[in-house]
C-alpha positions in Angstrom: 0.0 0.0 0.0 1.3 3.5 -0.9 0.8 6.1 1.8 0.5 9.9 1.8 1.7 10.2 5.3 3.7 13.4 6.1 7.4 12.9 5.6 7.1 9.5 3.9 8.4 9.5 0.4 6.4 8.0 -2.5 8.7 4.9 -2.9 7.8 3.7 0.6 5.4 0.8 1.2 3.3 -0.4 4.1 1.3 -3.6 4.5 -1.2 -4.8 7.0 -1.9 -8.3 8.4 -4.6 -9.9 10.5 -3.5 -13.3 11.8 -5.7 -16.2 12.6 -7.1 -16.2 16.1 -5.0 -19.3 17.2 -1.8 -17.8 15.8 -2.4 -14.5 17.6 -2.8 -16.2 20.9 0.3 -18.5 20.5 2.9 -16.6 18.5 4.5 -13.2 18.1 2.7 -12.0 15.0 3.0 -8.8 12.9 0.0 -6.5 12.4 1.8 -4.3 9.9 5.2 -3.9 8.3 6.8 -1.2 6.2 9.9 -0.1 4.3 10.1 3.7 4.5 12.1 6.4 2.9 11.5 9.6 4.8 12.5 13.2 4.7 13.3 15.4 7.7 9.6 16.2 8.2 8.7 12.7 9.3 7.3 12.7 12.8 5.2 10.3 14.8 3.6 11.4 18.1 0.8 9.2 19.4 -1.0 8.4 22.6 -1.2 4.7 21.6 -1.2 2.5 18.5 -3.4 -0.5 18.6 -2.3 -3.6 16.7 -5.2 -5.9 15.8 -8.8 -4.9 15.7 -11.6 -7.1 16.9 -14.9 -7.5 15.1 -16.8 -5.3 17.6 -14.3 -2.5 17.1 -13.4 -2.6 20.8 -9.7 -2.2 21.6 -7.9 -5.5 22.0 -6.2 -6.7 25.1 -2.7 -7.4 23.6 -0.9 -4.1 23.2 1.1 -3.1 20.2 4.9 -2.9 19.9 7.2 -1.5 17.2 10.6 -2.7 16.3 12.4 -0.3 13.8 15.8 -0.7 12.2 17.5 2.4 10.6 19.2 1.4 7.4 20.6 4.9 6.9 20.1 8.5 8.1 19.5 9.8 11.5 16.4 9.5 13.7 15.3 10.2 17.2 13.1 8.3 19.7 12.0 9.3 23.2 12.9 6.8 25.9 10.5 8.1 28.6 11.4 11.8 28.5 14.9 11.4 27.2 15.5 12.1 23.5 17.9 9.6 22.0 19.6 10.2 18.6 20.1 7.1 16.4 22.0 6.5 13.2 22.5 3.9 10.5 22.4 0.3 11.8 20.8 1.3 15.1 17.4 -0.1 16.2 14.8 0.5 18.8 11.9 -1.5 20.4 9.0 0.7 21.5 5.9 0.2 23.6 3.2 1.7 21.4 0.4 0.9 23.8 1.4 4.1 25.7 2.4 7.6 24.6 5.4 7.6 22.3 7.3 9.7 19.8 10.0 9.2 17.2 11.0 10.7 13.8 13.7 11.9 11.5 16.4 14.1 12.8 16.5 17.6 11.3 18.4 17.8 8.1 18.4 14.0 7.6 16.6 11.6 5.3 15.8 8.1 6.6 15.7 4.6 5.2 14.2 2.1 7.6 12.3 -1.2 7.9 9.9 -1.7 10.7 7.3 -4.1 12.1 4.4 -3.5 14.4 3.6 -6.8 16.3 1.7 -8.2 19.2 1.2 -11.4 21.1 0.4 -12.7 24.6 4.1 -13.0 25.6 5.3 -9.7 24.2 5.0 -7.7 27.4 7.2 -10.1 29.3 9.8 -9.9 26.6 9.5 -6.1 26.5 9.8 -5.6 30.3 13.0 -7.6 30.3 14.5 -5.8 27.4 13.4 -2.2 28.2 14.3 -2.4 32.0 11.5 -0.2 33.2 11.4 2.3 30.3 9.1 2.6 27.3 11.8 1.9 24.8 14.8 -0.4 24.3 17.6 1.1 22.1 20.5 -0.7 20.4 23.2 1.6 19.2 26.6 1.2 17.5 26.0 -2.5 17.1 28.7 -4.8 15.6 27.9 -5.4 11.9 27.0 -9.0 12.5 24.3 -8.2 15.1 22.9 -5.3 13.1 22.6 -7.5 10.1 20.7 -10.1 12.1 18.1 -7.5 13.1 17.8 -6.1 9.5 17.6 -9.5 7.8 14.9 -10.8 10.1 12.7 -7.6 9.9 13.2 -7.5 6.1 12.2 -11.2 5.9 8.8 -10.3 7.3 8.5 -7.3 5.1 9.5 -9.2 2.0 6.7 -11.8 2.7 4.2 -8.9 2.5 5.9 -7.2 -0.5 6.2 -10.2 -2.7 2.5 -11.1 -2.1 3.5 -14.6 -0.9 1.2 -14.6 2.1 2.4 -14.1 5.7 3.3 -17.3 7.5 2.7 -16.5 11.2 5.0 -19.4 12.4 7.9 -18.0 10.3 7.1 -14.5 11.4 7.3 -15.7 15.0 10.7 -17.2 14.3 12.0 -13.9 12.8 10.5 -11.8 15.7 12.0 -14.1 18.4 15.4 -13.7 16.8 15.0 -9.9 16.8 13.7 -9.8 20.4 16.7 -12.0 21.5 19.0 -9.3 20.3 17.2 -6.7 22.4 17.3 -9.1 25.4 21.0 -9.5 25.0 21.3 -5.7 25.2 24.1 -3.4 24.3 26.7 -4.3 25.2 25.5 -7.9 24.9 25.4 -10.3 27.8 28.6 -12.4 27.4 27.8 -15.9 26.2 30.3 -17.5 28.6 29.5 -15.4 31.6 29.5 -17.5 34.7 26.3 -17.3 36.7 26.5 -18.9 40.1 22.7 -19.2 40.2 22.6 -21.1 36.9 25.4 -23.3 38.3 23.3 -24.0 41.4 20.2 -25.0 39.4 22.4 -27.4 37.4 23.8 -28.8 40.6 20.2 -29.4 41.9 19.2 -31.2 38.6 22.3 -33.4 38.8 21.8 -34.3 42.4 18.1 -35.0 42.7 18.8 -38.2 44.7 20.6 -36.3 47.4 18.9 -34.5 50.4 19.5 -30.9 48.9 18.8 -29.1 52.2 18.4 -25.3 51.9 21.2 -24.9 54.4 23.6 -26.9 52.3 22.6 -25.0 49.1 23.1 -21.7 50.9 26.6 -22.8 51.9 27.4 -23.6 48.3 26.5 -20.0 47.5 28.4 -18.6 50.5 25.3 -17.0 51.8 23.5 -17.2 55.1 20.3 -19.4 55.0 18.1 -16.3 55.4 19.8 -14.2 52.7 20.0 -17.3 50.4 16.2 -17.9 50.7 15.4 -14.3 49.9 17.8 -14.1 47.0 16.7 -17.5 45.6 13.0 -16.4 45.6 14.0 -13.1 44.0 16.1 -14.5 41.2 14.4 -17.9 40.5 10.8 -17.1 41.3 10.3 -20.0 43.8 11.4 -20.7 47.3 14.3 -23.2 47.5 12.1 -25.9 48.9 9.5 -25.4 46.1 12.1 -25.5 43.3 13.7 -28.6 44.6 10.3 -30.3 44.9 9.5 -29.3 41.3 12.8 -30.6 40.1 12.2 -34.0 41.9 8.7 -34.3 40.5 9.9 -33.3 37.0 12.4 -36.1 37.1 9.8 -38.5 38.4 7.4 -37.6 35.6 10.0 -38.8 33.1 10.7 -42.0 34.9 7.0 -42.8 35.3 6.4 -42.4 31.6 9.7 -43.7 30.2 10.8 -46.5 32.5 9.4 -49.7 34.1 10.9 -48.9 37.5 8.6 -49.6 40.4 7.1 -46.4 42.0 9.1 -47.1 45.2 12.4 -47.1 43.3 11.4 -43.9 41.4 10.7 -42.2 44.7 14.1 -43.0 46.1 15.8 -42.2 42.8 14.2 -38.7 42.9 15.3 -38.0 46.5 12.1 -38.8 48.5 12.5 -40.5 51.8 9.6 -42.9 51.2 7.1 -44.0 48.6 4.3 -42.4 50.7 5.9 -39.0 50.8 6.6 -39.2 47.1 3.0 -40.1 46.2 1.5 -37.3 48.4 3.9 -34.7 47.0 3.2 -35.9 43.4 -0.6 -35.8 44.0 -0.4 -32.3 45.4 1.8 -30.9 42.6 0.5 -32.8 39.6 -3.1 -33.4 40.6 -3.2 -37.2 40.2 -1.5 -40.2 41.9 1.8 -41.5 40.3 0.1 -44.8 39.3 -2.7 -42.9 37.5 -0.2 -40.6 35.8 1.7 -43.7 34.5 -1.5 -45.3 33.4 -2.3 -42.4 31.1 0.9 -42.9 29.1 
């Protein structure tokens, strides 16, 4: 579609997409995509920008997000109240469900590719990437990383532009790759960075048969039991006891379905002191007794 939007030059294109209901609920899916060439008068200032429309015309419950990659030229975007200047190979991820503003920098022409997208998991992705702001910005990226963002956004745009039909599963793949770059941040999270909490979770998984007392886990982390319990809940989302229990039951699930071991042996293999304690814990967490769970295989 050709637009007559202020500041958007005639060779620009925009396309719209309404995904199937199932896809919209499961995937990250685009609602529109464009490849724009803009002059210095290009400005966007909005209170919100809805993605998908429902048949009744009532605003949806998803929220709308914009990821934009600057191929060349200079632009600006407001991160909360702070104006940030971006150049070629920079990108931003913007929450368009709330007031936002961006545009071309004075005296500059822009070439950019962008995608508006929604999905039930987008807000969680966004909160992690944006760290409490309305916008996540990636500037001065290494060529490899900037090319990843451009290629994946352009893949979505090209599906529109070549009239091949938009495959929501593929679009989800492209958007997840782009979102991952924003989650890695700038500078990126080192791939080999040692994380003692990840090491601890791996230790728990590898030692399910052992007692795994909170006091012993705290000692491994060189923390007092009280401080360890608070930090564990903050970083992992569960208490140490709850996480260990979930890890034990997760291992038991696999053994019940994939082995012929008696339930008593599975209980001991997963660190439970008795078959009875295992069965009660399993029923409380899974909702059925271990024998019934195995029988549904």
